[in-house]
The first five atom37 places (N, CA, C, CB, O) and aatype in JSON, in Angstrom:
{
  "aatype": [20, 20, 20, 20, 20, 20, 20, 20, 20, 20, 20, 20, 20, 20, 20, 20, 20, 20, 20, 20, 20, 20, 20, 20, 20, 20, 20, 20, 20, 20, 20, 20, 20, 20, 20, 20, 20, 20, 20, 20, 20, 20, 20, 20, 20, 20, 20, 20, 20, 20, 20, 20, 20, 20, 20, 20, 20, 20, 20, 20, 20, 20, 20, 20],
  "atom_mask": [
    [1, 1, 1, 1, 1],
    [1, 1, 1, 1, 1],
    [1, 1, 1, 1, 1],
    [1, 1, 1, 1, 1],
    [1, 1, 1, 1, 1],
    [1, 1, 1, 1, 1],
    [1, 1, 1, 1, 1],
    [1, 1, 1, 1, 1],
    [1, 1, 1, 1, 1],
    [1, 1, 1, 1, 1],
    [1, 1, 1, 1, 1],
    [1, 1, 1, 1, 1],
    [1, 1, 1, 1, 1],
    [1, 1, 1, 1, 1],
    [1, 1, 1, 1, 1],
    [1, 1, 1, 1, 1],
    [1, 1, 1, 1, 1],
    [1, 1, 1, 1, 1],
    [1, 1, 1, 1, 1],
    [1, 1, 1, 1, 1],
    [1, 1, 1, 1, 1],
    [1, 1, 1, 1, 1],
    [1, 1, 1, 1, 1],
    [1, 1, 1, 1, 1],
    [1, 1, 1, 1, 1],
    [1, 1, 1, 1, 1],
    [1, 1, 1, 1, 1],
    [1, 1, 1, 1, 1],
    [1, 1, 1, 1, 1],
    [1, 1, 1, 1, 1],
    [1, 1, 1, 1, 1],
    [1, 1, 1, 1, 1],
    [1, 1, 1, 1, 1],
    [1, 1, 1, 1, 1],
    [1, 1, 1, 1, 1],
    [1, 1, 1, 1, 1],
    [1, 1, 1, 1, 1],
    [1, 1, 1, 1, 1],
    [1, 1, 1, 1, 1],
    [1, 1, 1, 1, 1],
    [1, 1, 1, 1, 1],
    [1, 1, 1, 1, 1],
    [1, 1, 1, 1, 1],
    [1, 1, 1, 1, 1],
    [1, 1, 1, 1, 1],
    [1, 1, 1, 1, 1],
    [1, 1, 1, 1, 1],
    [1, 1, 1, 1, 1],
    [1, 1, 1, 1, 1],
    [1, 1, 1, 1, 1],
    [1, 1, 1, 1, 1],
    [1, 1, 1, 1, 1],
    [1, 1, 1, 1, 1],
    [1, 1, 1, 1, 1],
    [1, 1, 1, 1, 1],
    [1, 1, 1, 1, 1],
    [1, 1, 1, 1, 1],
    [1, 1, 1, 1, 1],
    [1, 1, 1, 1, 1],
    [1, 1, 1, 1, 1],
    [1, 1, 1, 1, 1],
    [1, 1, 1, 1, 1],
    [1, 1, 1, 1, 1],
    [1, 1, 1, 1, 1]
  ],
  "atom_positions": [
    [[18.78, 3.02, 5.15], [17.95, 3.6, 4.14], [17.96, 2.79, 2.93], [18.35, 4.95, 3.83], [18.96, 2.24, 2.48]],
    [[16.71, 2.75, 2.39], [16.52, 1.88, 1.24], [17.13, 2.49, -0.04], [15.02, 1.6, 1.03], [17.03, 3.7, -0.27]],
    [[17.73, 1.69, -0.83], [18.38, 2.09, -2.14], [17.29, 2.6, -3.07], [19.17, 0.85, -2.82], [16.22, 1.99, -3.11]],
    [[17.51, 3.74, -3.86], [16.55, 4.18, -4.72], [16.04, 3.19, -5.79], [17.06, 5.31, -5.32], [14.84, 3.18, -6.08]],
    [[16.89, 2.39, -6.36], [16.56, 1.44, -7.4], [15.65, 0.24, -6.73], [17.96, 0.86, -8.08], [14.7, -0.26, -7.33]],
    [[16.03, -0.12, -5.53], [15.25, -1.15, -4.87], [13.8, -0.54, -4.64], [15.96, -1.6, -3.48], [12.82, -1.21, -4.96]],
    [[13.66, 0.7, -4.11], [12.31, 1.25, -3.95], [11.56, 1.38, -5.17], [12.36, 2.52, -3.33], [10.34, 1.22, -5.14]],
    [[12.2, 1.68, -6.35], [11.49, 1.68, -7.65], [11.03, 0.37, -8.06], [12.34, 2.21, -8.72], [9.95, 0.21, -8.62]],
    [[11.82, -0.59, -7.77], [11.44, -2.03, -8.25], [10.29, -2.49, -7.35], [12.73, -3.11, -8.15], [9.35, -3.11, -7.84]],
    [[10.34, -2.21, -6.12], [9.25, -2.63, -5.14], [7.92, -1.92, -5.52], [9.65, -2.25, -3.6], [6.87, -2.55, -5.55]],
    [[7.99, -0.54, -5.83], [6.82, 0.13, -6.27], [6.24, -0.46, -7.5], [7.1, 1.52, -6.49], [5.02, -0.6, -7.59]],
    [[7.11, -0.84, -8.54], [6.63, -1.4, -9.75], [5.95, -2.83, -9.5], [7.81, -1.5, -10.75], [4.91, -3.15, -10.09]],
    [[6.56, -3.59, -8.66], [6.01, -4.88, -8.34], [4.68, -4.77, -7.62], [6.98, -5.65, -7.53], [3.79, -5.57, -7.88]],
    [[4.51, -3.83, -6.73], [3.16, -3.54, -6.03], [2.18, -3.09, -7.14], [3.3, -2.34, -4.85], [1.05, -3.59, -7.18]],
    [[2.55, -2.24, -7.97], [1.56, -1.72, -9.02], [1.21, -2.92, -9.96], [2.21, -0.46, -9.91], [0.05, -3.04, -10.36]],
    [[2.11, -3.75, -10.29], [1.75, -4.9, -11.14], [0.86, -5.83, -10.43], [2.97, -5.65, -11.61], [-0.08, -6.33, -11.04]],
    [[1.08, -6.1, -9.15], [0.15, -6.93, -8.48], [-1.21, -6.28, -8.23], [0.74, -7.34, -7.21], [-2.23, -6.97, -8.19]],
    [[-1.23, -4.99, -8.06], [-2.52, -4.31, -7.96], [-3.29, -4.43, -9.16], [-2.36, -2.91, -7.64], [-4.51, -4.55, -9.08]],
    [[-2.64, -4.4, -10.39], [-3.32, -4.54, -11.62], [-4.05, -5.81, -11.76], [-2.4, -4.4, -12.68], [-5.09, -5.86, -12.41]],
    [[-3.54, -6.87, -11.15], [-4.29, -8.12, -11.31], [-5.14, -8.53, -10.13], [-3.36, -9.2, -11.6], [-5.84, -9.54, -10.15]],
    [[-5.06, -7.73, -9.1], [-5.87, -8.01, -7.82], [-7.36, -8.0, -8.19], [-5.57, -6.9, -6.65], [-7.82, -7.21, -9.01]],
    [[-8.05, -8.88, -7.56], [-9.51, -9.08, -7.82], [-10.4, -8.25, -6.9], [-9.88, -10.55, -7.66], [-11.5, -7.83, -7.27]],
    [[-9.88, -8.03, -5.67], [-10.77, -7.31, -4.69], [-10.22, -5.97, -4.44], [-10.91, -8.08, -3.35], [-9.01, -5.75, -4.5]],
    [[-11.12, -5.03, -4.15], [-10.81, -3.65, -4.11], [-9.83, -3.32, -2.88], [-12.14, -2.86, -4.02], [-8.96, -2.47, -3.02]],
    [[-10.0, -4.01, -1.71], [-9.21, -3.74, -0.53], [-7.7, -4.13, -0.89], [-9.78, -4.59, 0.74], [-6.79, -3.34, -0.62]],
    [[-7.47, -5.24, -1.46], [-6.11, -5.65, -1.81], [-5.52, -4.69, -2.83], [-6.1, -7.1, -2.36], [-4.37, -4.28, -2.7]],
    [[-6.27, -4.33, -3.82], [-5.8, -3.42, -4.88], [-5.46, -2.07, -4.31], [-6.85, -3.26, -5.99], [-4.49, -1.44, -4.74]],
    [[-6.25, -1.59, -3.32], [-6.02, -0.24, -2.74], [-4.77, -0.32, -1.81], [-7.32, 0.26, -1.91], [-4.0, 0.63, -1.77]],
    [[-4.57, -1.42, -1.09], [-3.44, -1.54, -0.26], [-2.15, -1.67, -1.11], [-3.62, -2.72, 0.68], [-1.11, -1.11, -0.74]],
    [[-2.2, -2.37, -2.2], [-0.99, -2.42, -3.03], [-0.64, -1.13, -3.61], [-1.13, -3.4, -4.1], [0.54, -0.78, -3.71]],
    [[-1.66, -0.35, -4.03], [-1.44, 0.96, -4.61], [-0.9, 1.91, -3.52], [-2.76, 1.51, -5.23], [-0.01, 2.72, -3.8]],
    [[-1.38, 1.84, -2.39], [-0.93, 2.61, -1.3], [0.58, 2.26, -0.93], [-1.88, 2.37, -0.11], [1.38, 3.16, -0.68]],
    [[0.92, 1.0, -0.9], [2.25, 0.45, -0.71], [3.22, 1.06, -1.77], [2.21, -1.13, -0.81], [4.3, 1.55, -1.43]],
    [[2.81, 1.02, -2.99], [3.57, 1.53, -4.14], [3.8, 2.99, -3.93], [2.84, 1.28, -5.48], [4.93, 3.43, -4.17]],
    [[2.86, 3.79, -3.5], [2.98, 5.19, -3.22], [3.96, 5.41, -2.11], [1.66, 5.79, -2.89], [4.76, 6.34, -2.16]],
    [[3.91, 4.56, -1.1], [4.86, 4.71, 0.06], [6.32, 4.48, -0.43], [4.49, 3.65, 1.24], [7.23, 5.19, 0.0]],
    [[6.54, 3.51, -1.32], [7.84, 3.27, -1.81], [8.36, 4.42, -2.72], [7.85, 1.97, -2.55], [9.56, 4.68, -2.83]],
    [[7.43, 5.06, -3.31], [7.8, 6.15, -4.14], [8.05, 7.48, -3.45], [6.78, 6.32, -5.11], [8.69, 8.38, -4.0]],
    [[7.55, 7.58, -2.27], [7.67, 8.72, -1.4], [9.02, 8.78, -0.79], [6.62, 8.7, -0.35], [9.52, 7.77, -0.27]],
    [[9.67, 10.0, -0.82], [10.99, 10.27, -0.32], [11.02, 10.09, 1.24], [11.44, 11.71, -0.74], [12.07, 9.76, 1.79]],
    [[9.98, 10.27, 1.89], [9.93, 10.18, 3.36], [9.54, 8.83, 3.81], [8.99, 11.18, 3.93], [9.17, 8.7, 4.98]],
    [[9.58, 7.76, 2.97], [9.02, 6.38, 3.25], [9.59, 5.87, 4.51], [9.33, 5.37, 2.1], [8.87, 5.32, 5.34]],
    [[10.95, 6.04, 4.69], [11.54, 5.4, 5.87], [11.29, 6.19, 7.19], [13.04, 5.25, 5.66], [11.53, 5.72, 8.31]],
    [[10.78, 7.42, 6.96], [10.52, 8.3, 8.19], [9.11, 8.01, 8.76], [10.64, 9.87, 7.82], [8.82, 8.34, 9.91]],
    [[8.26, 7.4, 7.95], [6.93, 7.24, 8.42], [6.75, 6.09, 9.26], [6.03, 7.18, 7.37], [7.51, 5.13, 9.13]],
    [[5.8, 6.08, 10.13], [5.54, 4.88, 10.97], [4.71, 3.96, 10.16], [4.83, 5.21, 12.32], [3.95, 4.37, 9.28]],
    [[4.88, 2.6, 10.48], [4.06, 1.68, 9.71], [2.57, 1.75, 10.0], [4.52, 0.33, 9.95], [2.19, 2.27, 11.04]],
    [[1.72, 1.25, 9.13], [0.22, 1.25, 9.41], [0.01, 0.12, 10.44], [-0.69, 0.99, 8.03], [0.65, -0.92, 10.38]],
    [[-0.83, 0.34, 11.28], [-1.31, -0.68, 12.24], [-2.63, -1.23, 11.85], [-1.4, -0.12, 13.64], [-3.31, -0.67, 10.99]],
    [[-3.03, -2.32, 12.44], [-4.32, -2.99, 12.11], [-5.49, -2.03, 12.33], [-4.52, -4.27, 12.99], [-6.5, -2.13, 11.62]],
    [[-5.39, -1.12, 13.27], [-6.36, -0.03, 13.54], [-6.42, 0.86, 12.38], [-6.0, 0.76, 14.79], [-7.52, 1.19, 11.94]],
    [[-5.31, 1.3, 11.83], [-5.2, 2.22, 10.68], [-5.93, 1.55, 9.56], [-3.69, 2.55, 10.29], [-6.75, 2.19, 8.9]],
    [[-5.65, 0.23, 9.3], [-6.17, -0.44, 8.25], [-7.68, -0.6, 8.37], [-5.5, -1.7, 8.13], [-8.38, -0.58, 7.36]],
    [[-8.16, -0.74, 9.51], [-9.61, -0.9, 9.76], [-10.35, 0.38, 9.45], [-9.87, -1.32, 11.23], [-11.43, 0.37, 8.85]],
    [[-9.72, 1.5, 9.88], [-10.38, 2.79, 9.76], [-10.37, 3.22, 8.31], [-9.71, 3.84, 10.65], [-11.22, 4.03, 7.91]],
    [[-9.42, 2.71, 7.5], [-9.28, 3.12, 6.15], [-10.07, 2.15, 5.17], [-7.77, 3.18, 5.8], [-10.23, 2.46, 3.99]],
    [[-10.52, 1.03, 5.66], [-11.23, 0.16, 4.8], [-12.58, 0.67, 4.46], [-11.34, -1.15, 5.39], [-13.18, 1.42, 5.24]],
    [[-13.09, 0.3, 3.3], [-14.39, 0.71, 2.81], [-15.25, -0.54, 2.78], [-14.29, 1.39, 1.39], [-15.49, -1.11, 1.72]],
    [[-15.73, -1.0, 4.0], [-16.52, -2.22, 4.02], [-17.94, -2.0, 3.31], [-16.71, -2.7, 5.53], [-18.46, -0.9, 3.13]],
    [[-18.44, -3.16, 2.96], [-19.8, -3.04, 2.37], [-20.89, -3.58, 3.2], [-19.86, -3.71, 1.09], [-22.06, -3.49, 2.85]],
    [[-20.47, -4.2, 4.4], [-21.42, -4.89, 5.26], [-21.67, -4.24, 6.59], [-20.97, -6.25, 5.48], [-21.67, -3.01, 6.72]],
    [[-21.86, -5.03, 7.52], [-22.22, -4.68, 8.9], [-20.97, -3.95, 9.62], [-22.66, -6.01, 9.71], [-21.15, -3.34, 10.67]],
    [[-19.84, -4.03, 9.08], [-18.65, -3.41, 9.62], [-18.67, -1.88, 9.5], [-17.45, -3.97, 8.91], [-17.9, -1.18, 10.17]],
    [[-19.52, -1.39, 8.67], [-19.65, 0.1, 8.5], [-20.21, 0.76, 9.69], [-20.51, 0.44, 7.33], [-20.37, 1.98, 9.7]]
  ]
}
């Protein structure tokens, strides 16, 4: 199980990186990651798969 302080630090780092990210997809993924670190059930959840990422993306071109 991850240490509480470790999870807080990782969430803070992800939020700081999201603040300077230039594309929306990266910013959203970093904010989602921070939220997962802050969630008490973080370790119990299954990781996101490439299919999950594809279905959650908000493309602007022909991939829609």
